[in-house]
mmCIF file as gemmi writes it, N, C-alpha and C atoms, coordinates in Angstrom:
data_model
loop_
_atom_site.group_PDB
_atom_site.id
_atom_site.type_symbol
_atom_site.label_atom_id
_atom_site.label_alt_id
_atom_site.label_comp_id
_atom_site.label_asym_id
_atom_site.label_entity_id
_atom_site.label_seq_id
_atom_site.pdbx_PDB_ins_code
_atom_site.Cartn_x
_atom_site.Cartn_y
_atom_site.Cartn_z
_atom_site.occupancy
_atom_site.B_iso_or_equiv
_atom_site.pdbx_formal_charge
_atom_site.auth_seq_id
_atom_site.auth_asym_id
_atom_site.pdbx_PDB_model_num
ATOM 1 N N . LEU Axp A 1 ? 13.123 -14.395 -11.628 1 0 ? 1 A 1
ATOM 2 C CA . LEU Axp A 1 ? 12.158 -14.463 -10.544 1 0 ? 1 A 1
ATOM 3 C C . LEU Axp A 1 ? 12.027 -15.904 -10.048 1 0 ? 1 A 1
ATOM 4 N N . TYR Axp A 2 ? 11.912 -16.851 -10.974 1 0 ? 2 A 1
ATOM 5 C CA . TYR Axp A 2 ? 11.774 -18.247 -10.559 1 0 ? 2 A 1
ATOM 6 C C . TYR Axp A 2 ? 13.029 -18.769 -9.874 1 0 ? 2 A 1
ATOM 7 N N . VAL Axp A 3 ? 14.172 -18.322 -10.316 1 0 ? 3 A 1
ATOM 8 C CA . VAL Axp A 3 ? 15.429 -18.728 -9.674 1 0 ? 3 A 1
ATOM 9 C C . VAL Axp A 3 ? 15.469 -18.201 -8.246 1 0 ? 3 A 1
ATOM 10 N N . LEU Axp A 4 ? 15.039 -16.953 -8.05 1 0 ? 4 A 1
ATOM 11 C CA . LEU Axp A 4 ? 15.008 -16.377 -6.699 1 0 ? 4 A 1
ATOM 12 C C . LEU Axp A 4 ? 14.039 -17.137 -5.803 1 0 ? 4 A 1
ATOM 13 N N . ILE Axp A 5 ? 12.856 -17.462 -6.311 1 0 ? 5 A 1
ATOM 14 C CA . ILE Axp A 5 ? 11.874 -18.205 -5.518 1 0 ? 5 A 1
ATOM 15 C C . ILE Axp A 5 ? 12.436 -19.564 -5.129 1 0 ? 5 A 1
ATOM 16 N N . PHE Axp A 6 ? 13.068 -20.25 -6.074 1 0 ? 6 A 1
ATOM 17 C CA . PHE Axp A 6 ? 13.657 -21.554 -5.791 1 0 ? 6 A 1
ATOM 18 C C . PHE Axp A 6 ? 14.785 -21.435 -4.773 1 0 ? 6 A 1
ATOM 19 N N . ALA Axp A 7 ? 15.605 -20.388 -4.89 1 0 ? 7 A 1
ATOM 20 C CA . ALA Axp A 7 ? 16.711 -20.186 -3.951 1 0 ? 7 A 1
ATOM 21 C C . ALA Axp A 7 ? 16.192 -19.914 -2.539 1 0 ? 7 A 1
ATOM 22 N N . VAL Axp A 8 ? 15.123 -19.117 -2.409 1 0 ? 8 A 1
ATOM 23 C CA . VAL Axp A 8 ? 14.537 -18.847 -1.09 1 0 ? 8 A 1
ATOM 24 C C . VAL Axp A 8 ? 14.006 -20.145 -0.488 1 0 ? 8 A 1
ATOM 25 N N . LEU Axp A 9 ? 13.36 -20.96 -1.311 1 0 ? 9 A 1
ATOM 26 C CA . LEU Axp A 9 ? 12.855 -22.248 -0.834 1 0 ? 9 A 1
ATOM 27 C C . LEU Axp A 9 ? 13.998 -23.144 -0.355 1 0 ? 9 A 1
ATOM 28 N N . LEU Axp A 10 ? 15.06 -23.239 -1.157 1 0 ? 10 A 1
ATOM 29 C CA . LEU Axp A 10 ? 16.196 -24.081 -0.771 1 0 ? 10 A 1
ATOM 30 C C . LEU Axp A 10 ? 16.88 -23.59 0.5 1 0 ? 10 A 1
ATOM 31 N N . LEU Axp A 11 ? 17.006 -22.283 0.647 1 0 ? 11 A 1
ATOM 32 C CA . LEU Axp A 11 ? 17.612 -21.75 1.866 1 0 ? 11 A 1
ATOM 33 C C . LEU Axp A 11 ? 16.734 -22.015 3.086 1 0 ? 11 A 1
ATOM 34 N N . GLY Axp A 12 ? 15.432 -21.963 2.914 1 0 ? 12 A 1
ATOM 35 C CA . GLY Axp A 12 ? 14.528 -22.296 4.024 1 0 ? 12 A 1
ATOM 36 C C . GLY Axp A 12 ? 14.655 -23.753 4.436 1 0 ? 12 A 1
ATOM 37 N N . VAL Axp A 13 ? 14.733 -24.632 3.453 1 0 ? 13 A 1
ATOM 38 C CA . VAL Axp A 13 ? 14.917 -26.06 3.748 1 0 ? 13 A 1
ATOM 39 C C . VAL Axp A 13 ? 16.283 -26.296 4.388 1 0 ? 13 A 1
ATOM 40 N N . ALA Axp A 14 ? 17.314 -25.624 3.879 1 0 ? 14 A 1
ATOM 41 C CA . ALA Axp A 14 ? 18.656 -25.77 4.459 1 0 ? 14 A 1
ATOM 42 C C . ALA Axp A 14 ? 18.674 -25.316 5.911 1 0 ? 14 A 1
ATOM 43 N N . ASN Axp A 15 ? 17.987 -24.236 6.214 1 0 ? 15 A 1
ATOM 44 C CA . ASN Axp A 15 ? 17.954 -23.748 7.596 1 0 ? 15 A 1
ATOM 45 C C . ASN Axp A 15 ? 17.223 -24.739 8.502 1 0 ? 15 A 1
ATOM 46 N N . THR Axp A 16 ? 16.146 -25.316 8.001 1 0 ? 16 A 1
ATOM 47 C CA . THR Axp A 16 ? 15.438 -26.325 8.779 1 0 ? 16 A 1
ATOM 48 C C . THR Axp A 16 ? 16.342 -27.516 9.057 1 0 ? 16 A 1
ATOM 49 N N . TRP Axp A 17 ? 17.135 -27.893 8.084 1 0 ? 17 A 1
ATOM 50 C CA . TRP Axp A 17 ? 18.046 -29.023 8.231 1 0 ? 17 A 1
ATOM 51 C C . TRP Axp A 17 ? 19.163 -28.69 9.217 1 0 ? 17 A 1
ATOM 52 N N . VAL Axp A 18 ? 19.712 -27.477 9.151 1 0 ? 18 A 1
ATOM 53 C CA . VAL Axp A 18 ? 20.787 -27.081 10.072 1 0 ? 18 A 1
ATOM 54 C C . VAL Axp A 18 ? 20.274 -27.05 11.505 1 0 ? 18 A 1
ATOM 55 N N . ARG Axp A 19 ? 19.063 -26.533 11.701 1 0 ? 19 A 1
ATOM 56 C CA . ARG Axp A 19 ? 18.496 -26.435 13.054 1 0 ? 19 A 1
ATOM 57 C C . ARG Axp A 19 ? 17.98 -27.764 13.575 1 0 ? 19 A 1
ATOM 58 N N . GLY Axp A 20 ? 17.66 -28.697 12.674 1 0 ? 20 A 1
ATOM 59 C CA . GLY Axp A 20 ? 17.118 -29.981 13.111 1 0 ? 20 A 1
ATOM 60 C C . GLY Axp A 20 ? 15.717 -29.837 13.673 1 0 ? 20 A 1
ATOM 61 N N . ASP Axp A 21 ? 14.831 -29.213 12.928 1 0 ? 21 A 1
ATOM 62 C CA . ASP Axp A 21 ? 13.479 -28.9 13.403 1 0 ? 21 A 1
ATOM 63 C C . ASP Axp A 21 ? 12.53 -30.097 13.349 1 0 ? 21 A 1
ATOM 64 N N . ASP Axp A 22 ? 11.432 -29.949 14.088 1 0 ? 22 A 1
ATOM 65 C CA . ASP Axp A 22 ? 10.293 -30.846 13.962 1 0 ? 22 A 1
ATOM 66 C C . ASP Axp A 22 ? 9.365 -30.288 12.894 1 0 ? 22 A 1
ATOM 67 N N . ILE Axp A 23 ? 8.773 -31.148 12.11 1 0 ? 23 A 1
ATOM 68 C CA . ILE Axp A 23 ? 7.816 -30.738 11.085 1 0 ? 23 A 1
ATOM 69 C C . ILE Axp A 23 ? 6.418 -31.071 11.585 1 0 ? 23 A 1
ATOM 70 N N . PHE Axp A 24 ? 5.741 -30.051 12.081 1 0 ? 24 A 1
ATOM 71 C CA . PHE Axp A 24 ? 4.366 -30.151 12.59 1 0 ? 24 A 1
ATOM 72 C C . PHE Axp A 24 ? 4.211 -31.262 13.622 1 0 ? 24 A 1
ATOM 73 N N . GLY Axp A 25 ? 5.268 -31.59 14.315 1 0 ? 25 A 1
ATOM 74 C CA . GLY Axp A 25 ? 5.202 -32.636 15.317 1 0 ? 25 A 1
ATOM 75 C C . GLY Axp A 25 ? 5.07 -34.034 14.73 1 0 ? 25 A 1
ATOM 76 N N . LEU Axp A 26 ? 5.147 -34.163 13.413 1 0 ? 26 A 1
ATOM 77 C CA . LEU Axp A 26 ? 4.997 -35.466 12.764 1 0 ? 26 A 1
ATOM 78 C C . LEU Axp A 26 ? 6.314 -36.225 12.69 1 0 ? 26 A 1
ATOM 79 N N . PHE Axp A 27 ? 7.378 -35.523 12.36 1 0 ? 27 A 1
ATOM 80 C CA . PHE Axp A 27 ? 8.689 -36.167 12.316 1 0 ? 27 A 1
ATOM 81 C C . PHE Axp A 27 ? 9.773 -35.128 12.564 1 0 ? 27 A 1
ATOM 82 N N . HIS Axp A 28 ? 10.945 -35.624 12.89 1 0 ? 28 A 1
ATOM 83 C CA . HIS Axp A 28 ? 12.075 -34.765 13.238 1 0 ? 28 A 1
ATOM 84 C C . HIS Axp A 28 ? 13.123 -34.857 12.132 1 0 ? 28 A 1
ATOM 85 N N . ILE Axp A 29 ? 13.589 -33.707 11.671 1 0 ? 29 A 1
ATOM 86 C CA . ILE Axp A 29 ? 14.68 -33.664 10.702 1 0 ? 29 A 1
ATOM 87 C C . ILE Axp A 29 ? 15.992 -33.661 11.488 1 0 ? 29 A 1
ATOM 88 N N . PRO Axp A 30 ? 16.882 -34.601 11.207 1 0 ? 30 A 1
ATOM 89 C CA . PRO Axp A 30 ? 18.141 -34.656 11.968 1 0 ? 30 A 1
ATOM 90 C C . PRO Axp A 30 ? 19.038 -33.467 11.667 1 0 ? 30 A 1
ATOM 91 N N . PHE Axp A 31 ? 19.908 -33.17 12.619 1 0 ? 31 A 1
ATOM 92 C CA . PHE Axp A 31 ? 20.856 -32.081 12.457 1 0 ? 31 A 1
ATOM 93 C C . PHE Axp A 31 ? 21.804 -32.357 11.292 1 0 ? 31 A 1
ATOM 94 N N . TYR Axp A 32 ? 22.222 -31.281 10.62 1 0 ? 32 A 1
ATOM 95 C CA . TYR Axp A 32 ? 23.222 -31.375 9.571 1 0 ? 32 A 1
ATOM 96 C C . TYR Axp A 32 ? 24.599 -31.338 10.22 1 0 ? 32 A 1
ATOM 97 N N . GLY Axp A 33 ? 25.412 -32.306 9.957 1 0 ? 33 A 1
ATOM 98 C CA . GLY Axp A 33 ? 26.785 -32.318 10.45 1 0 ? 33 A 1
ATOM 99 C C . GLY Axp A 33 ? 26.871 -32.525 11.951 1 0 ? 33 A 1
ATOM 100 N N . SER Axp A 34 ? 28.081 -32.392 12.446 1 0 ? 34 A 1
ATOM 101 C CA . SER Axp A 34 ? 28.33 -32.576 13.88 1 0 ? 34 A 1
ATOM 102 C C . SER Axp A 34 ? 28.915 -31.293 14.471 1 0 ? 34 A 1
ATOM 103 N N . TYR Axp A 35 ? 28.224 -30.191 14.227 1 0 ? 35 A 1
ATOM 104 C CA . TYR Axp A 35 ? 28.673 -28.892 14.74 1 0 ? 35 A 1
ATOM 105 C C . TYR Axp A 35 ? 28.273 -28.735 16.203 1 0 ? 35 A 1
ATOM 106 N N . ASP Axp A 36 ? 29.044 -27.907 16.938 1 0 ? 36 A 1
ATOM 107 C CA . ASP Axp A 36 ? 28.619 -27.572 18.284 1 0 ? 36 A 1
ATOM 108 C C . ASP Axp A 36 ? 27.48 -26.543 18.197 1 0 ? 36 A 1
ATOM 109 N N . LYS Axp A 37 ? 26.872 -26.248 19.329 1 0 ? 37 A 1
ATOM 110 C CA . LYS Axp A 37 ? 25.691 -25.396 19.336 1 0 ? 37 A 1
ATOM 111 C C . LYS Axp A 37 ? 25.971 -23.994 18.791 1 0 ? 37 A 1
ATOM 112 N N . ALA Axp A 38 ? 27.121 -23.409 19.151 1 0 ? 38 A 1
ATOM 113 C CA . ALA Axp A 38 ? 27.459 -22.059 18.69 1 0 ? 38 A 1
ATOM 114 C C . ALA Axp A 38 ? 27.696 -22.029 17.182 1 0 ? 38 A 1
ATOM 115 N N . SER Axp A 39 ? 28.394 -23.028 16.657 1 0 ? 39 A 1
ATOM 116 C CA . SER Axp A 39 ? 28.647 -23.094 15.212 1 0 ? 39 A 1
ATOM 117 C C . SER Axp A 39 ? 27.353 -23.313 14.445 1 0 ? 39 A 1
ATOM 118 N N . ARG Axp A 40 ? 26.476 -24.169 14.982 1 0 ? 40 A 1
ATOM 119 C CA . ARG Axp A 40 ? 25.186 -24.432 14.349 1 0 ? 40 A 1
ATOM 120 C C . ARG Axp A 40 ? 24.351 -23.152 14.306 1 0 ? 40 A 1
ATOM 121 N N . HIS Axp A 41 ? 24.376 -22.399 15.398 1 0 ? 41 A 1
ATOM 122 C CA . HIS Axp A 41 ? 23.619 -21.145 15.451 1 0 ? 41 A 1
ATOM 123 C C . HIS Axp A 41 ? 24.182 -20.129 14.456 1 0 ? 41 A 1
ATOM 124 N N . ALA Axp A 42 ? 25.498 -20.032 14.349 1 0 ? 42 A 1
ATOM 125 C CA . ALA Axp A 42 ? 26.126 -19.099 13.406 1 0 ? 42 A 1
ATOM 126 C C . ALA Axp A 42 ? 25.79 -19.471 11.964 1 0 ? 42 A 1
ATOM 127 N N . LEU Axp A 43 ? 25.815 -20.76 11.642 1 0 ? 43 A 1
ATOM 128 C CA . LEU Axp A 43 ? 25.455 -21.21 10.301 1 0 ? 43 A 1
ATOM 129 C C . LEU Axp A 43 ? 23.992 -20.918 10.002 1 0 ? 43 A 1
ATOM 130 N N . SER Axp A 44 ? 23.125 -21.149 10.979 1 0 ? 44 A 1
ATOM 131 C CA . SER Axp A 44 ? 21.703 -20.866 10.811 1 0 ? 44 A 1
ATOM 132 C C . SER Axp A 44 ? 21.461 -19.374 10.584 1 0 ? 44 A 1
ATOM 133 N N . GLU Axp A 45 ? 22.16 -18.542 11.331 1 0 ? 45 A 1
ATOM 134 C CA . GLU Axp A 45 ? 22.013 -17.097 11.16 1 0 ? 45 A 1
ATOM 135 C C . GLU Axp A 45 ? 22.459 -16.647 9.771 1 0 ? 45 A 1
ATOM 136 N N . ALA Axp A 46 ? 23.538 -17.228 9.264 1 0 ? 46 A 1
ATOM 137 C CA . ALA Axp A 46 ? 24.016 -16.878 7.919 1 0 ? 46 A 1
ATOM 138 C C . ALA Axp A 46 ? 22.986 -17.281 6.861 1 0 ? 46 A 1
ATOM 139 N N . ILE Axp A 47 ? 22.401 -18.451 7.025 1 0 ? 47 A 1
ATOM 140 C CA . ILE Axp A 47 ? 21.384 -18.915 6.073 1 0 ? 47 A 1
ATOM 141 C C . ILE Axp A 47 ? 20.152 -18.038 6.158 1 0 ? 47 A 1
ATOM 142 N N . VAL Axp A 48 ? 19.72 -17.7 7.37 1 0 ? 48 A 1
ATOM 143 C CA . VAL Axp A 48 ? 18.536 -16.849 7.543 1 0 ? 48 A 1
ATOM 144 C C . VAL Axp A 48 ? 18.771 -15.48 6.913 1 0 ? 48 A 1
ATOM 145 N N . HIS Axp A 49 ? 19.98 -14.947 7.042 1 0 ? 49 A 1
ATOM 146 C CA . HIS Axp A 49 ? 20.296 -13.642 6.445 1 0 ? 49 A 1
ATOM 147 C C . HIS Axp A 49 ? 20.143 -13.704 4.918 1 0 ? 49 A 1
ATOM 148 N N . LYS Axp A 50 ? 20.701 -14.732 4.295 1 0 ? 50 A 1
ATOM 149 C CA . LYS Axp A 50 ? 20.592 -14.872 2.843 1 0 ? 50 A 1
ATOM 150 C C . LYS Axp A 50 ? 19.149 -15.114 2.42 1 0 ? 50 A 1
ATOM 151 N N . HIS Axp A 51 ? 18.425 -15.929 3.187 1 0 ? 51 A 1
ATOM 152 C CA . HIS Axp A 51 ? 17.015 -16.221 2.921 1 0 ? 51 A 1
ATOM 153 C C . HIS Axp A 51 ? 16.19 -14.928 2.954 1 0 ? 51 A 1
ATOM 154 N N . ALA Axp A 52 ? 16.396 -14.116 3.965 1 0 ? 52 A 1
ATOM 155 C CA . ALA Axp A 52 ? 15.651 -12.857 4.098 1 0 ? 52 A 1
ATOM 156 C C . ALA Axp A 52 ? 16.032 -11.868 3.002 1 0 ? 52 A 1
ATOM 157 N N . LEU Axp A 53 ? 17.312 -11.805 2.66 1 0 ? 53 A 1
ATOM 158 C CA . LEU Axp A 53 ? 17.762 -10.899 1.608 1 0 ? 53 A 1
ATOM 159 C C . LEU Axp A 53 ? 17.109 -11.237 0.275 1 0 ? 53 A 1
ATOM 160 N N . LEU Axp A 54 ? 17.122 -12.507 -0.104 1 0 ? 54 A 1
ATOM 161 C CA . LEU Axp A 54 ? 16.518 -12.911 -1.368 1 0 ? 54 A 1
ATOM 162 C C . LEU Axp A 54 ? 15.004 -12.718 -1.353 1 0 ? 54 A 1
ATOM 163 N N . ALA Axp A 55 ? 14.367 -12.978 -0.213 1 0 ? 55 A 1
ATOM 164 C CA . ALA Axp A 55 ? 12.922 -12.758 -0.11 1 0 ? 55 A 1
ATOM 165 C C . ALA Axp A 55 ? 12.593 -11.278 -0.274 1 0 ? 55 A 1
ATOM 166 N N . ASN Axp A 56 ? 13.396 -10.404 0.295 1 0 ? 56 A 1
ATOM 167 C CA . ASN Axp A 56 ? 13.171 -8.968 0.134 1 0 ? 56 A 1
ATOM 168 C C . ASN Axp A 56 ? 13.41 -8.513 -1.302 1 0 ? 56 A 1
ATOM 169 N N . ILE Axp A 57 ? 14.369 -9.113 -1.985 1 0 ? 57 A 1
ATOM 170 C CA . ILE Axp A 57 ? 14.593 -8.793 -3.39 1 0 ? 57 A 1
ATOM 171 C C . ILE Axp A 57 ? 13.373 -9.185 -4.219 1 0 ? 57 A 1
ATOM 172 N N . ILE Axp A 58 ? 12.77 -10.335 -3.917 1 0 ? 58 A 1
ATOM 173 C CA . ILE Axp A 58 ? 11.545 -10.747 -4.611 1 0 ? 58 A 1
ATOM 174 C C . ILE Axp A 58 ? 10.434 -9.723 -4.391 1 0 ? 58 A 1
ATOM 175 N N . LEU Axp A 59 ? 10.282 -9.261 -3.162 1 0 ? 59 A 1
ATOM 176 C CA . LEU Axp A 59 ? 9.253 -8.255 -2.877 1 0 ? 59 A 1
ATOM 177 C C . LEU Axp A 59 ? 9.514 -6.963 -3.63 1 0 ? 59 A 1
ATOM 178 N N . LEU Axp A 60 ? 10.788 -6.539 -3.686 1 0 ? 60 A 1
ATOM 179 C CA . LEU Axp A 60 ? 11.124 -5.327 -4.437 1 0 ? 60 A 1
ATOM 180 C C . LEU Axp A 60 ? 10.836 -5.493 -5.929 1 0 ? 60 A 1
ATOM 181 N N . LEU Axp A 61 ? 11.172 -6.646 -6.488 1 0 ? 61 A 1
ATOM 182 C CA . LEU Axp A 61 ? 10.882 -6.892 -7.897 1 0 ? 61 A 1
ATOM 183 C C . LEU Axp A 61 ? 9.386 -6.886 -8.175 1 0 ? 61 A 1
ATOM 184 N N . ALA Axp A 62 ? 8.607 -7.495 -7.29 1 0 ? 62 A 1
ATOM 185 C CA . ALA Axp A 62 ? 7.151 -7.512 -7.472 1 0 ? 62 A 1
ATOM 186 C C . ALA Axp A 62 ? 6.585 -6.099 -7.385 1 0 ? 62 A 1
ATOM 187 N N . GLY Axp A 63 ? 7.073 -5.308 -6.443 1 0 ? 63 A 1
ATOM 188 C CA . GLY Axp A 63 ? 6.618 -3.932 -6.313 1 0 ? 63 A 1
ATOM 189 C C . GLY Axp A 63 ? 7.002 -3.092 -7.527 1 0 ? 63 A 1
ATOM 190 N N . ALA Axp A 64 ? 8.225 -3.267 -8.022 1 0 ? 64 A 1
ATOM 191 C CA . ALA Axp A 64 ? 8.663 -2.534 -9.213 1 0 ? 64 A 1
ATOM 192 C C . ALA Axp A 64 ? 7.843 -2.937 -10.432 1 0 ? 64 A 1
ATOM 193 N N . HIS Axp A 65 ? 7.514 -4.213 -10.534 1 0 ? 65 A 1
ATOM 194 C CA . HIS Axp A 65 ? 6.704 -4.707 -11.645 1 0 ? 65 A 1
ATOM 195 C C . HIS Axp A 65 ? 5.309 -4.071 -11.626 1 0 ? 65 A 1
ATOM 196 N N . ALA Axp A 66 ? 4.702 -4.035 -10.454 1 0 ? 66 A 1
ATOM 197 C CA . ALA Axp A 66 ? 3.383 -3.406 -10.326 1 0 ? 66 A 1
ATOM 198 C C . ALA Axp A 66 ? 3.455 -1.908 -10.611 1 0 ? 66 A 1
ATOM 199 N N . LEU Axp A 67 ? 4.488 -1.253 -10.11 1 0 ? 67 A 1
ATOM 200 C CA . LEU Axp A 67 ? 4.658 0.181 -10.35 1 0 ? 67 A 1
ATOM 201 C C . LEU Axp A 67 ? 4.817 0.474 -11.84 1 0 ? 67 A 1
ATOM 202 N N . MET Axp A 68 ? 5.579 -0.341 -12.542 1 0 ? 68 A 1
ATOM 203 C CA . MET Axp A 68 ? 5.756 -0.124 -13.976 1 0 ? 68 A 1
ATOM 204 C C . MET Axp A 68 ? 4.437 -0.318 -14.728 1 0 ? 68 A 1
ATOM 205 N N . GLY Axp A 69 ? 3.618 -1.252 -14.284 1 0 ? 69 A 1
ATOM 206 C CA . GLY Axp A 69 ? 2.303 -1.413 -14.9 1 0 ? 69 A 1
ATOM 207 C C . GLY Axp A 69 ? 1.451 -0.169 -14.718 1 0 ? 69 A 1
ATOM 208 N N . LEU Axp A 70 ? 1.505 0.418 -13.532 1 0 ? 70 A 1
ATOM 209 C CA . LEU Axp A 70 ? 0.748 1.649 -13.271 1 0 ? 70 A 1
ATOM 210 C C . LEU Axp A 70 ? 1.312 2.833 -14.054 1 0 ? 70 A 1
ATOM 211 N N . ILE Axp A 71 ? 2.63 2.891 -14.188 1 0 ? 71 A 1
ATOM 212 C CA . ILE Axp A 71 ? 3.243 3.957 -14.983 1 0 ? 71 A 1
ATOM 213 C C . ILE Axp A 71 ? 2.799 3.852 -16.445 1 0 ? 71 A 1
ATOM 214 N N . HIS Axp A 72 ? 2.79 2.634 -16.974 1 0 ? 72 A 1
ATOM 215 C CA . HIS Axp A 72 ? 2.321 2.445 -18.345 1 0 ? 72 A 1
ATOM 216 C C . HIS Axp A 72 ? 0.874 2.897 -18.5 1 0 ? 72 A 1
ATOM 217 N N . HIS Axp A 73 ? 0.052 2.595 -17.503 1 0 ? 73 A 1
ATOM 218 C CA . HIS Axp A 73 ? -1.371 2.913 -17.612 1 0 ? 73 A 1
ATOM 219 C C . HIS Axp A 73 ? -1.659 4.399 -17.419 1 0 ? 73 A 1
ATOM 220 N N . TYR Axp A 74 ? -1.09 5.007 -16.387 1 0 ? 74 A 1
ATOM 221 C CA . TYR Axp A 74 ? -1.463 6.378 -16.032 1 0 ? 74 A 1
ATOM 222 C C . TYR Axp A 74 ? -0.553 7.465 -16.61 1 0 ? 74 A 1
ATOM 223 N N . ILE Axp A 75 ? 0.713 7.182 -16.809 1 0 ? 75 A 1
ATOM 224 C CA . ILE Axp A 75 ? 1.627 8.212 -17.293 1 0 ? 75 A 1
ATOM 225 C C . ILE Axp A 75 ? 1.858 8.076 -18.805 1 0 ? 75 A 1
ATOM 226 N N . LEU Axp A 76 ? 2.235 6.884 -19.251 1 0 ? 76 A 1
ATOM 227 C CA . LEU Axp A 76 ? 2.487 6.681 -20.67 1 0 ? 76 A 1
ATOM 228 C C . LEU Axp A 76 ? 1.186 6.529 -21.473 1 0 ? 76 A 1
ATOM 229 N N . ARG Axp A 77 ? 0.131 6.168 -20.794 1 0 ? 77 A 1
ATOM 230 C CA . ARG Axp A 77 ? -1.199 6.003 -21.387 1 0 ? 77 A 1
ATOM 231 C C . ARG Axp A 77 ? -1.19 5.097 -22.618 1 0 ? 77 A 1
ATOM 232 N N . ASP Axp A 78 ? -0.437 4.007 -22.528 1 0 ? 78 A 1
ATOM 233 C CA . ASP Axp A 78 ? -0.503 3.021 -23.595 1 0 ? 78 A 1
ATOM 234 C C . ASP Axp A 78 ? -1.395 1.858 -23.154 1 0 ? 78 A 1
ATOM 235 N N . ASN Axp A 79 ? -1.548 0.881 -23.965 1 0 ? 79 A 1
ATOM 236 C CA . ASN Axp A 79 ? -2.49 -0.21 -23.687 1 0 ? 79 A 1
ATOM 237 C C . ASN Axp A 79 ? -1.836 -1.428 -23.05 1 0 ? 79 A 1
ATOM 238 N N . VAL Axp A 80 ? -0.65 -1.301 -22.522 1 0 ? 80 A 1
ATOM 239 C CA . VAL Axp A 80 ? 0.053 -2.46 -21.972 1 0 ? 80 A 1
ATOM 240 C C . VAL Axp A 80 ? -0.76 -3.111 -20.858 1 0 ? 80 A 1
ATOM 241 N N . LEU Axp A 81 ? -1.256 -2.341 -19.93 1 0 ? 81 A 1
ATOM 242 C CA . LEU Axp A 81 ? -2.008 -2.904 -18.804 1 0 ? 81 A 1
ATOM 243 C C . LEU Axp A 81 ? -3.346 -3.473 -19.266 1 0 ? 81 A 1
ATOM 244 N N . MET Axp A 82 ? -3.983 -2.817 -20.188 1 0 ? 82 A 1
ATOM 245 C CA . MET Axp A 82 ? -5.286 -3.293 -20.677 1 0 ? 82 A 1
ATOM 246 C C . MET Axp A 82 ? -5.162 -4.568 -21.487 1 0 ? 82 A 1
ATOM 247 N N . ARG Axp A 83 ? -4.019 -4.768 -22.154 1 0 ? 83 A 1
ATOM 248 C CA . ARG Axp A 83 ? -3.816 -5.987 -22.941 1 0 ? 83 A 1
ATOM 249 C C . ARG Axp A 83 ? -3.678 -7.222 -22.057 1 0 ? 83 A 1
ATOM 250 N N . MET Axp A 84 ? -3.398 -7.028 -20.791 1 0 ? 84 A 1
ATOM 251 C CA . MET Axp A 84 ? -3.27 -8.148 -19.877 1 0 ? 84 A 1
ATOM 252 C C . MET Axp A 84 ? -4.618 -8.685 -19.404 1 0 ? 84 A 1
ATOM 253 N N . LEU Axp A 85 ? -5.657 -7.885 -19.543 1 0 ? 85 A 1
ATOM 254 C CA . LEU Axp A 85 ? -6.99 -8.311 -19.115 1 0 ? 85 A 1
ATOM 255 C C . LEU Axp A 85 ? -7.563 -9.338 -20.086 1 0 ? 85 A 1
ATOM 256 N N . PRO Axp A 86 ? -8.378 -10.263 -19.588 1 0 ? 86 A 1
ATOM 257 C CA . PRO Axp A 86 ? -8.991 -11.23 -20.508 1 0 ? 86 A 1
ATOM 258 C C . PRO Axp A 86 ? -9.952 -10.531 -21.47 1 0 ? 86 A 1
ATOM 259 N N . ARG Axp A 87 ? -10.035 -11.075 -22.667 1 0 ? 87 A 1
ATOM 260 C CA . ARG Axp A 87 ? -10.935 -10.5 -23.666 1 0 ? 87 A 1
ATOM 261 C C . ARG Axp A 87 ? -12.379 -10.781 -23.299 1 0 ? 87 A 1
ATOM 262 N N . ARG Axp A 88 ? -13.219 -9.805 -23.563 1 0 ? 88 A 1
ATOM 263 C CA . ARG Axp A 88 ? -14.652 -9.97 -23.338 1 0 ? 88 A 1
ATOM 264 C C . ARG Axp A 88 ? -15.325 -10.221 -24.67 1 0 ? 88 A 1
ATOM 265 N N . ASN Axp A 89 ? -16.198 -11.174 -24.706 1 0 ? 89 A 1
ATOM 266 C CA . ASN Axp A 89 ? -16.92 -11.479 -25.955 1 0 ? 89 A 1
ATOM 267 C C . ASN Axp A 89 ? -18.199 -10.707 -26.062 1 0 ? 89 A 1
C-alpha cells in the first residue's frame, strides 16, 4: 500500500514536471527535456494513465480491506473488527 501511494505521488510530480506547471502562481516548474508539444502531450498522457491506474488500485484495495472487515464482523462473527477498537477502562 505504501509503495503504491509513493508511486502515485511520484507520477503526479513527474506529470507536473513534464507539463511545466505553475505551482499556485508562486513559481514555475520548467519543462522536462526538449520535446515538441505533441511528444510532451503524449508523455503526459502516458504518465496520467499510470497515475490513474495506480490510484484506482489503491481505492480497490481500501474497499476490499473494509469489506473484509465487515465480513469478519457480520458473517464470520469473530472479534477481528472489535479488537481494532480502543480499549475502554
